[in-house]
DOLO-236667 format. One record per residue (C-alpha): residue number from 1; x, y, z. Coordinates in steps of 0.001 Angstrom, whole numbers. Last residue first. Layout:
NUM|X|Y|Z
...
END
This chain:
47|13915|32354|-530
46|13480|29161|1054
45|10485|30181|2837
44|8723|31643|-356
43|9457|28462|-2328
42|8156|25770|818
41|4924|28362|604
40|4417|28012|-2688
39|4904|24307|-3084
38|3041|23773|172
37|299|25845|-1822
36|544|23557|-4444
35|360|19977|-2860
34|-2628|21299|-577
33|-4427|21866|-4428
32|-3085|18935|-5198
31|-4460|17378|-2392
30|-7745|18686|-2627
29|-8280|18261|-6409
28|-7559|14241|-5106
27|-9973|13922|-2215
26|-12543|15494|-4692
25|-11813|12593|-7554
24|-11667|10025|-4809
23|-15172|11724|-3529
22|-16963|11554|-6841
21|-15932|8210|-7473
20|-17118|6895|-3533
19|-20613|8874|-4983
18|-20775|7142|-7980
17|-20047|3594|-6360
16|-22692|4886|-4315
15|-24848|5416|-7060
14|-24135|2244|-8980
13|-24861|-116|-5704
12|-28654|1792|-5258
11|-29082|791|-8488
10|-28291|-3054|-8041
9|-30634|-2582|-4468
8|-33250|-1438|-6229
7|-33352|-4345|-9035
6|-32816|-6630|-7141
5|-35938|-5594|-4962
4|-38012|-5520|-8145
3|-36888|-9299|-8646
2|-37852|-9813|-5153
1|-41668|-8631|-6014
END
């Protein structure tokens, strides 16, 4: 029975890591969008 619990814990840990990776990728994408928006705003302001 404990082997089954350990297996479930490992699967849950892997799932959590995959979610964290996805969260980081989403964050990086949003930061790149923000960076692009800032660059466009700077071009507009300093024309």
